[in-house]
N, CA, C and O atoms as a Tinker XYZ file with bonds, in Angstrom:
   256  protein
     1  N     21.177000   54.966000  152.372000    73     2
     2  CA    21.587000   56.268000  151.388000    64     1     3
     3  C     22.952000   56.715000  151.880000    63     2     4     5
     4  O     23.398000   56.569000  153.019000    81     3
     5  N     23.418000   57.162000  151.059000    73     3     6
     6  CA    24.896000   57.343000  150.882000    64     5     7
     7  C     25.068000   58.650000  151.570000    63     6     8     9
     8  O     24.126000   59.443000  151.567000    81     7
     9  N     26.192000   58.945000  152.162000    73     7    10
    10  CA    26.361000   60.115000  153.104000    64     9    11
    11  C     27.121000   61.151000  152.160000    63    10    12    13
    12  O     27.255000   62.316000  152.535000    81    11
    13  N     27.675000   60.668000  150.791000    73    11    14
    14  CA    28.263000   61.620000  150.020000    64    13    15
    15  C     27.129000   62.274000  149.233000    63    14    16    17
    16  O     27.253000   63.298000  148.560000    81    15
    17  N     25.926000   61.510000  149.406000    73    15    18
    18  CA    24.716000   62.479000  148.784000    64    17    19
    19  C     24.424000   63.559000  149.449000    63    18    20    21
    20  O     23.877000   64.548000  148.961000    81    19
    21  N     24.865000   63.392000  150.904000    73    19    22
    22  CA    24.498000   64.899000  151.876000    64    21    23
    23  C     25.177000   65.568000  151.984000    63    22    24    25
    24  O     25.053000   66.684000  152.489000    81    23
    25  N     26.245000   65.005000  151.468000    73    23    26
    26  CA    27.651000   66.374000  151.477000    64    25    27
    27  C     27.674000   67.007000  150.218000    63    26    28    29
    28  O     28.212000   68.114000  150.195000    81    27
    29  N     27.084000   66.434000  148.870000    73    27    30
    30  CA    27.108000   66.987000  147.868000    64    29    31
    31  C     25.664000   68.357000  147.703000    63    30    32    33
    32  O     25.663000   69.432000  147.104000    81    31
    33  N     24.480000   67.591000  148.622000    73    31    34
    34  CA    23.447000   68.393000  148.790000    64    33    35
    35  C     23.914000   69.895000  149.666000    63    34    36    37
    36  O     23.570000   71.029000  149.330000    81    35
    37  N     24.501000   69.653000  150.470000    73    35    38
    38  CA    25.125000   70.405000  151.404000    64    37    39
    39  C     25.986000   71.371000  150.691000    63    38    40    41
    40  O     25.843000   72.552000  151.008000    81    39
    41  N     26.810000   71.090000  149.831000    73    39    42
    42  CA    27.831000   71.664000  149.084000    64    41    43
    43  C     27.282000   72.817000  148.261000    63    42    44    45
    44  O     27.709000   73.954000  148.060000    81    43
    45  N     25.988000   72.038000  147.768000    73    43    46
    46  CA    25.401000   72.992000  146.408000    64    45    47
    47  C     24.912000   73.948000  147.045000    63    46    48    49
    48  O     24.959000   75.111000  146.644000    81    47
    49  N     24.226000   73.470000  148.432000    73    47    50
    50  CA    23.153000   74.616000  148.900000    64    49    51
    51  C     24.188000   76.093000  149.176000    63    50    52    53
    52  O     23.915000   77.260000  148.894000    81    51
    53  N     25.155000   75.659000  149.677000    73    51    54
    54  CA    26.562000   76.408000  150.268000    64    53    55
    55  C     26.869000   77.370000  149.188000    63    54    56    57
    56  O     27.028000   78.560000  149.463000    81    55
    57  N     26.951000   76.979000  148.114000    73    55    58
    58  CA    27.481000   77.592000  146.670000    64    57    59
    59  C     26.464000   78.171000  145.983000    63    58    60    61
    60  O     26.815000   78.977000  145.121000    81    59
    61  N     25.141000   77.960000  146.142000    73    59    62
    62  CA    24.198000   78.822000  145.916000    64    61    63
    63  C     23.612000   79.811000  146.758000    63    62    64    65
    64  O     22.845000   80.696000  146.379000    81    63
    65  N     24.039000   79.604000  147.995000    73    63    66
    66  CA    23.480000   80.864000  148.899000    64    65    67
    67  C     24.694000   81.745000  148.657000    63    66    68    69
    68  O     24.486000   82.942000  148.855000    81    67
    69  N     25.730000   81.457000  148.328000    73    67    70
    70  CA    26.981000   82.719000  148.647000    64    69    71
    71  C     26.590000   83.286000  147.307000    63    70    72    73
    72  O     26.465000   84.505000  147.189000    81    71
    73  N     26.370000   82.397000  146.195000    73    71    74
    74  CA    26.420000   83.238000  144.831000    64    73    75
    75  C     25.005000   84.009000  144.662000    63    74    76    77
    76  O     24.926000   84.982000  143.912000    81    75
    77  N     23.700000   83.447000  145.521000    73    75    78
    78  CA    22.821000   84.126000  145.637000    64    77    79
    79  C     23.002000   85.810000  146.719000    63    78    80    81
    80  O     22.538000   86.917000  146.444000    81    79
    81  N     23.722000   85.453000  147.775000    73    79    82
    82  CA    24.295000   86.926000  148.190000    64    81    83
    83  C     25.278000   87.877000  147.328000    63    82    84    85
    84  O     25.256000   89.099000  147.469000    81    83
    85  N     26.115000   87.239000  146.453000    73    83    86
    86  CA    27.060000   87.980000  145.634000    64    85    87
    87  C     26.265000   88.826000  144.864000    63    86    88    89
    88  O     26.522000   90.022000  144.722000    81    87
    89  N     25.099000   88.135000  144.250000    73    87    90
    90  CA    23.858000   88.948000  143.324000    64    89    91
    91  C     23.199000   89.802000  143.948000    63    90    92    93
    92  O     23.275000   90.961000  143.539000    81    91
    93  N     22.578000   89.584000  144.810000    73    91    94
    94  CA    21.738000   90.351000  145.273000    64    93    95
    95  C     22.427000   91.576000  145.902000    63    94    96    97
    96  O     21.727000   92.588000  145.887000    81    95
    97  N     23.751000   91.711000  146.497000    73    95    98
    98  CA    24.205000   92.753000  146.793000    64    97    99
    99  C     24.980000   93.517000  145.470000    63    98   100   101
   100  O     25.626000   94.550000  145.644000    81    99
   101  N     24.875000   93.061000  144.512000    73    99   102
   102  CA    25.271000   93.603000  143.524000    64   101   103
   103  C     24.394000   94.429000  142.358000    63   102   104   105
   104  O     24.664000   95.015000  141.310000    81   103
   105  N     23.270000   94.161000  143.088000    73   103   106
   106  CA    21.955000   94.499000  142.339000    64   105   107
   107  C     21.186000   93.721000  141.464000    63   106   108   109
   108  O     20.078000   94.091000  141.075000    81   107
   109  N     21.802000   92.475000  141.072000    73   107   110
   110  CA    20.987000   91.645000  140.316000    64   109   111
   111  C     20.272000   90.504000  140.835000    63   110   112   113
   112  O     20.743000   89.367000  140.863000    81   111
   113  N     18.929000   90.886000  141.318000    73   111   114
   114  CA    18.032000   89.930000  142.278000    64   113   115
   115  C     17.451000   88.974000  141.198000    63   114   116   117
   116  O     17.165000   87.820000  141.519000    81   115
   117  N     17.266000   89.431000  139.897000    73   115   118
   118  CA    16.402000   88.468000  138.879000    64   117   119
   119  C     17.657000   86.909000  138.870000    63   118   120   121
   120  O     17.504000   85.719000  139.143000    81   119
   121  N     18.797000   87.708000  138.425000    73   119   122
   122  CA    19.904000   86.163000  138.272000    64   121   123
   123  C     20.255000   85.744000  139.422000    63   122   124   125
   124  O     20.844000   84.663000  139.404000    81   123
   125  N     20.034000   86.418000  140.828000    73   123   126
   126  CA    20.008000   85.441000  142.193000    64   125   127
   127  C     18.694000   84.749000  142.478000    63   126   128   129
   128  O     18.644000   83.868000  143.336000    81   127
   129  N     17.843000   85.042000  141.926000    73   127   130
   130  CA    16.291000   84.365000  141.872000    64   129   131
   131  C     16.863000   82.784000  141.075000    63   130   132   133
   132  O     17.162000   81.683000  141.538000    81   131
   133  N     16.825000   83.293000  139.832000    73   131   134
   134  CA    17.425000   82.165000  138.948000    64   133   135
   135  C     18.704000   81.161000  139.239000    63   134   136   137
   136  O     18.796000   80.097000  138.627000    81   135
   137  N     19.589000   81.533000  140.122000    73   135   138
   138  CA    20.576000   81.151000  140.389000    64   137   139
   139  C     19.670000   79.816000  141.841000    63   138   140   141
   140  O     20.088000   78.683000  142.077000    81   139
   141  N     18.808000   80.290000  142.318000    73   139   142
   142  CA    18.432000   79.551000  143.673000    64   141   143
   143  C     17.537000   78.664000  143.233000    63   142   144   145
   144  O     17.459000   77.536000  143.720000    81   143
   145  N     16.583000   79.190000  142.026000    73   143   146
   146  CA    15.907000   77.989000  141.147000    64   145   147
   147  C     16.809000   77.237000  140.539000    63   146   148   149
   148  O     16.244000   76.163000  140.329000    81   147
   149  N     17.819000   77.196000  140.164000    73   147   150
   150  CA    18.862000   76.333000  139.261000    64   149   151
   151  C     19.530000   75.537000  140.032000    63   150   152   153
   152  O     20.121000   74.527000  139.651000    81   151
   153  N     19.461000   76.015000  141.335000    73   151   154
   154  CA    20.319000   74.858000  142.576000    64   153   155
   155  C     19.168000   74.204000  143.198000    63   154   156   157
   156  O     19.505000   73.112000  143.657000    81   155
   157  N     17.629000   74.541000  143.425000    73   155   158
   158  CA    16.971000   73.856000  143.913000    64   157   159
   159  C     16.554000   72.633000  142.722000    63   158   160   161
   160  O     16.233000   71.537000  143.182000    81   159
   161  N     16.554000   72.793000  141.336000    73   159   162
   162  CA    16.242000   71.760000  140.502000    64   161   163
   163  C     17.492000   71.101000  140.084000    63   162   164   165
   164  O     17.283000   70.384000  139.105000    81   163
   165  N     18.573000   71.093000  140.433000    73   163   166
   166  CA    19.579000   70.200000  140.791000    64   165   167
   167  C     19.454000   69.175000  141.987000    63   166   168   169
   168  O     19.778000   67.988000  141.944000    81   167
   169  N     18.991000   69.771000  142.927000    73   167   170
   170  CA    18.947000   69.256000  144.095000    64   169   171
   171  C     17.953000   68.188000  143.983000    63   170   172   173
   172  O     18.166000   67.019000  144.303000    81   171
   173  N     16.679000   68.722000  143.435000    73   171   174
   174  CA    15.656000   68.005000  143.460000    64   173   175
   175  C     15.695000   66.725000  142.262000    63   174   176   177
   176  O     15.077000   65.674000  142.427000    81   175
   177  N     16.450000   66.990000  141.166000    73   175   178
   178  CA    16.702000   65.675000  140.442000    64   177   179
   179  C     17.892000   64.790000  141.153000    63   178   180   181
   180  O     18.194000   63.701000  140.664000    81   179
   181  N     18.467000   65.224000  142.163000    73   179   182
   182  CA    19.435000   64.468000  142.460000    64   181   183
   183  C     18.481000   63.355000  143.474000    63   182   184   185
   184  O     18.618000   62.140000  143.328000    81   183
   185  N     17.499000   63.943000  144.519000    73   183   186
   186  CA    16.591000   63.523000  145.332000    64   185   187
   187  C     15.794000   62.497000  144.169000    63   186   188   189
   188  O     15.660000   61.315000  144.485000    81   187
   189  N     15.358000   62.887000  143.049000    73   187   190
   190  CA    14.287000   62.090000  142.579000    64   189   191
   191  C     15.302000   61.072000  141.926000    63   190   192   193
   192  O     14.747000   60.085000  141.443000    81   191
   193  N     16.195000   61.099000  141.853000    73   191   194
   194  CA    16.867000   59.960000  141.409000    64   193   195
   195  C     17.212000   58.673000  142.612000    63   194   196   197
   196  O     17.442000   57.509000  142.281000    81   195
   197  N     17.193000   59.081000  143.795000    73   195   198
   198  CA    17.377000   58.095000  144.930000    64   197   199
   199  C     15.973000   57.600000  145.222000    63   198   200   201
   200  O     15.745000   56.446000  145.587000    81   199
   201  N     15.173000   58.400000  145.070000    73   199   202
   202  CA    13.551000   58.002000  145.414000    64   201   203
   203  C     13.292000   56.876000  144.403000    63   202   204   205
   204  O     12.604000   55.904000  144.716000    81   203
   205  N     13.993000   57.047000  142.874000    73   203   206
   206  CA    13.513000   55.907000  141.847000    64   205   207
   207  C     14.357000   54.492000  142.367000    63   206   208   209
   208  O     13.828000   53.385000  142.276000    81   207
   209  N     15.438000   54.645000  142.801000    73   207   210
   210  CA    16.365000   53.574000  143.047000    64   209   211
   211  C     15.801000   52.966000  144.009000    63   210   212   213
   212  O     15.837000   51.735000  144.007000    81   211
   213  N     15.030000   53.783000  145.246000    73   211   214
   214  CA    14.657000   53.266000  146.290000    64   213   215
   215  C     13.045000   52.317000  145.699000    63   214   216   217
   216  O     12.831000   51.131000  145.952000    81   215
   217  N     12.394000   52.958000  145.141000    73   215   218
   218  CA    10.826000   52.364000  144.586000    64   217   219
   219  C     11.603000   50.897000  143.571000    63   218   220   221
   220  O     11.043000   49.800000  143.572000    81   219
   221  N     12.824000   51.127000  142.836000    73   219   222
   222  CA    13.284000   49.780000  142.148000    64   221   223
   223  C     13.354000   48.806000  143.100000    63   222   224   225
   224  O     12.723000   47.764000  142.924000    81   223
   225  N     14.197000   49.012000  144.345000    73   223   226
   226  CA    14.658000   48.153000  145.374000    64   225   227
   227  C     13.426000   47.461000  145.856000    63   226   228   229
   228  O     13.245000   46.243000  145.845000    81   227
   229  N     12.647000   48.326000  146.256000    73   227   230
   230  CA    11.524000   47.924000  146.870000    64   229   231
   231  C     10.505000   46.795000  145.627000    63   230   232   233
   232  O      9.843000   45.905000  146.161000    81   231
   233  N     10.477000   46.856000  144.799000    73   231   234
   234  CA     9.555000   46.333000  143.652000    64   233   235
   235  C     10.527000   44.994000  143.484000    63   234   236   237
   236  O     10.003000   43.932000  143.145000    81   235
   237  N     11.664000   45.058000  143.681000    73   235   238
   238  CA    12.471000   43.650000  143.608000    64   237   239
   239  C     12.530000   42.912000  144.700000    63   238   240   241
   240  O     12.678000   41.691000  144.758000    81   239
   241  N     12.381000   43.882000  145.814000    73   239   242
   242  CA    12.057000   42.692000  147.004000    64   241   243
   243  C     11.023000   42.357000  147.512000    63   242   244   245
   244  O     10.883000   41.773000  148.586000    81   243
   245  N     10.137000   42.737000  146.698000    73   243   246
   246  CA     8.680000   42.103000  147.047000    64   245   247
   247  C      8.135000   41.357000  145.657000    63   246   248   249
   248  O      7.106000   40.690000  145.554000    81   247
   249  N      9.104000   41.653000  144.626000    73   247   250
   250  CA     8.505000   41.229000  143.557000    64   249   251
   251  C      7.381000   41.236000  142.680000    63   250   252   253
   252  O      6.792000   40.350000  142.060000    81   251
   253  N      7.195000   42.848000  142.825000    73   251   254
   254  CA     6.222000   43.032000  142.132000    64   253   255
   255  C      6.608000   43.561000  140.666000    63   254   256
   256  O      5.724000   43.795000  139.842000    81   255
């Protein structure tokens, strides 16, 4: 696993947390929730791509 992936996930988490706090304090709880969900989806897509790469590597390793 690449360390760059961990830094990207952490950066997305920090950005989403800041946006969430700004939106909650301005009274826009719905937009804050949507921002959090969008950040979660982006991170999950990044993780799913890495898991797919892992499965492809395992397949080629064992010749499945």
